[in-house]
Residue frames as a rotation matrix with the C-alpha (Angstrom) as fourth column:
UNK 1
0.586 0.810 0.000 0.00
0.810 -0.586 0.000 0.00
0.000 0.000 -1.000 0.00
UNK 2
0.181 -0.492 0.852 1.06
0.280 -0.804 -0.524 3.56
0.943 0.333 -0.008 -0.39
UNK 3
-0.663 -0.443 -0.604 2.65
0.713 -0.126 -0.690 5.28
0.230 -0.888 0.399 2.54
UNK 4
0.382 0.827 0.413 0.18
0.470 -0.559 0.684 7.30
0.796 -0.067 -0.602 4.57
UNK 5
-0.601 -0.505 0.619 0.75
-0.242 -0.624 -0.743 9.97
0.762 -0.596 0.253 7.12
UNK 6
-0.175 0.520 0.836 -0.42
-0.982 -0.150 -0.112 9.32
0.067 -0.841 0.537 10.62
UNK 7
-0.581 -0.013 0.814 -2.16
-0.403 0.873 -0.275 6.09
-0.707 -0.488 -0.513 11.52
UNK 8
-0.981 0.177 0.079 -4.11
0.154 0.465 0.872 5.67
0.118 0.868 -0.483 8.27
UNK 9
-0.339 0.906 -0.254 -7.39
0.687 0.054 -0.725 6.91
-0.643 -0.420 -0.640 9.72
UNK 10
-0.831 0.235 0.505 -9.89
0.256 -0.644 0.721 8.90
0.495 0.728 0.475 7.68
UNK 11
-0.731 0.668 -0.140 -12.97
-0.151 -0.358 -0.922 10.86
-0.665 -0.653 0.362 8.68
UNK 12
-0.208 0.777 0.593 -16.39
0.911 0.375 -0.171 10.07
-0.355 0.505 -0.787 7.31
UNK 13
-0.889 -0.200 0.412 -17.12
0.381 -0.821 0.424 12.91
0.254 0.534 0.806 4.88
UNK 14
-0.070 0.953 0.295 -20.74
0.230 -0.272 0.934 13.16
0.971 0.134 -0.200 6.07
UNK 15
0.846 0.517 -0.127 -20.66
0.201 -0.090 0.975 12.82
0.493 -0.851 -0.180 9.88
UNK 16
0.385 -0.784 0.487 -16.93
-0.669 -0.600 -0.438 13.21
0.636 -0.157 -0.756 10.63
UNK 17
0.855 -0.075 0.514 -16.46
-0.378 0.589 0.715 10.07
-0.356 -0.805 0.475 12.73
UNK 18
-0.090 -0.981 -0.171 -12.94
-0.963 0.041 0.268 8.62
-0.256 0.188 -0.948 12.68
UNK 19
0.958 0.274 -0.089 -12.60
-0.288 0.895 -0.340 5.46
-0.013 0.351 0.936 10.59
UNK 20
0.129 -0.968 0.217 -9.44
-0.936 -0.046 0.349 3.65
-0.328 -0.248 -0.911 11.58
UNK 21
0.238 -0.112 -0.965 -7.87
-0.600 0.765 -0.237 0.62
0.764 0.635 0.115 9.90
UNK 22
-0.812 -0.583 0.035 -6.84
-0.351 0.438 -0.828 -0.50
0.467 -0.684 -0.560 13.38
UNK 23
-0.335 0.787 0.519 -10.51
-0.827 0.019 -0.562 -0.91
-0.452 -0.617 0.644 14.42
UNK 24
-0.879 -0.023 -0.476 -11.35
-0.289 0.819 0.495 -4.56
0.379 0.573 -0.727 13.82
UNK 25
-0.805 0.585 0.097 -14.59
0.124 0.326 -0.937 -4.51
-0.580 -0.742 -0.335 15.87
UNK 26
-0.725 0.532 0.437 -16.82
0.465 -0.090 0.881 -3.16
0.508 0.842 -0.182 13.07
UNK 27
-0.138 0.662 -0.737 -18.54
0.879 -0.261 -0.399 -0.92
-0.456 -0.703 -0.546 15.64
UNK 28
-0.216 -0.037 -0.976 -17.80
-0.088 -0.994 0.057 2.25
-0.972 0.098 0.211 13.62
UNK 29
0.010 0.153 -0.988 -17.79
-0.974 -0.223 -0.044 0.94
-0.227 0.963 0.147 10.05
UNK 30
0.453 0.158 0.878 -18.30
-0.001 0.984 -0.177 -2.20
-0.892 0.079 0.446 8.00
UNK 31
-0.682 -0.641 -0.351 -16.15
-0.445 -0.017 0.895 -3.33
-0.580 0.767 -0.274 5.09
UNK 32
0.412 0.910 -0.043 -18.60
-0.524 0.198 -0.829 -3.88
-0.746 0.364 0.558 2.23
UNK 33
0.950 -0.028 0.310 -16.31
0.264 0.602 -0.754 -4.79
-0.165 0.798 0.579 -0.63
UNK 34
-0.012 -0.969 -0.245 -12.62
-0.140 -0.241 0.960 -5.07
-0.990 0.046 -0.132 -1.36
UNK 35
0.929 0.315 -0.192 -12.17
-0.202 -0.001 -0.979 -4.41
-0.309 0.949 0.063 -5.10
UNK 36
0.031 -0.934 0.355 -9.32
0.072 0.356 0.932 -6.31
-0.997 -0.004 0.078 -6.73
UNK 37
0.901 0.108 -0.419 -7.85
-0.410 -0.098 -0.907 -5.93
-0.139 0.989 -0.044 -10.21
UNK 38
0.468 -0.729 -0.499 -5.19
-0.245 0.436 -0.866 -8.36
0.849 0.528 0.025 -11.44
UNK 39
0.420 -0.200 -0.885 -4.72
0.744 0.635 0.209 -9.65
0.521 -0.746 0.415 -7.86
UNK 40
-0.792 -0.609 0.052 -3.98
0.488 -0.681 -0.547 -6.11
0.368 -0.407 0.836 -6.62
UNK 41
-0.074 0.759 -0.647 -6.18
0.899 -0.230 -0.372 -4.22
-0.431 -0.609 -0.666 -4.16
UNK 42
-0.467 -0.016 0.884 -7.67
0.645 -0.690 0.329 -1.28
0.604 0.724 0.333 -6.07
UNK 43
-0.496 0.337 0.800 -10.12
-0.574 -0.819 -0.011 0.07
0.651 -0.465 0.600 -3.48
UNK 44
-0.798 0.355 -0.487 -12.10
0.586 0.644 -0.492 -0.83
0.139 -0.678 -0.722 -0.40
UNK 45
-0.292 0.790 0.540 -15.72
-0.221 -0.604 0.765 0.21
0.931 0.104 0.351 0.02
UNK 46
-0.842 0.036 -0.539 -16.76
0.522 0.307 -0.795 0.74
0.137 -0.951 -0.277 3.65
UNK 47
0.052 0.903 0.426 -20.00
0.310 -0.420 0.853 1.89
0.949 0.088 -0.302 5.22
UNK 48
-0.830 -0.262 0.491 -20.15
-0.303 -0.527 -0.794 4.24
0.467 -0.808 0.359 8.19
UNK 49
-0.514 0.651 -0.558 -22.43
0.737 0.669 0.102 2.80
0.440 -0.359 -0.823 10.85
UNK 50
-0.654 0.270 -0.707 -23.32
0.400 -0.669 -0.626 6.23
-0.642 -0.692 0.330 12.25
UNK 51
-0.214 0.545 -0.811 -24.71
-0.542 -0.757 -0.366 7.86
-0.813 0.361 0.457 9.07
UNK 52
0.419 0.373 0.828 -24.75
0.273 0.818 -0.507 4.90
-0.866 0.438 0.241 6.63
UNK 53
0.588 -0.293 -0.754 -22.50
-0.744 -0.562 -0.361 6.69
-0.318 0.773 -0.548 4.09
UNK 54
0.801 -0.414 0.433 -20.61
0.515 0.845 -0.145 4.45
-0.306 0.339 0.889 1.68
UNK 55
0.626 -0.690 -0.364 -16.98
-0.606 -0.724 0.330 5.47
-0.491 0.014 -0.871 1.33
UNK 56
0.915 -0.400 0.044 -14.51
0.319 0.654 -0.685 4.28
0.246 0.641 0.727 -1.31
UNK 57
0.575 -0.813 -0.089 -10.92
-0.326 -0.328 0.887 4.18
-0.750 -0.481 -0.453 -0.08
UNK 58
0.946 -0.251 0.206 -8.51
0.285 0.336 -0.898 4.28
0.156 0.908 0.390 -3.03
UNK 59
0.626 -0.764 0.154 -4.82
-0.717 -0.642 -0.272 4.82
0.307 0.060 -0.950 -3.65
UNK 60
0.632 -0.397 0.665 -3.45
-0.219 0.732 0.645 1.40
-0.743 -0.553 0.376 -2.87
UNK 61
0.361 -0.596 -0.717 -0.28
-0.894 -0.004 -0.447 0.34
0.264 0.803 -0.535 -4.64
UNK 62
0.872 -0.100 -0.479 1.25
0.123 0.992 0.017 -3.14
0.473 -0.073 0.878 -4.87
UNK 63
0.756 -0.652 0.060 4.13
-0.128 -0.057 0.990 -3.87
-0.642 -0.756 -0.127 -2.56
UNK 64
0.724 -0.586 -0.363 7.41
-0.501 -0.085 -0.861 -3.28
0.474 0.805 -0.356 -4.38
UNK 65
0.894 -0.444 -0.057 10.03
0.395 0.723 0.567 -5.88
-0.211 -0.530 0.822 -3.67
UNK 66
0.583 -0.750 -0.314 13.66
-0.599 -0.657 0.458 -4.81
-0.549 -0.079 -0.832 -3.23
């Protein structure tokens, strides 16, 4: 994946709640669909549980080997 600043969290664009990749409880959001292309993660669609917004997280890059 691409390098991100901070802890990789994003805010829901509608209600502002923090969506963190470290949260595995699915209390704040639900992963609806990981979208793959040629065995590479292209985007992840999540749904905010507070306001029900669907959010597409994009910008993933394949791991480059040294």
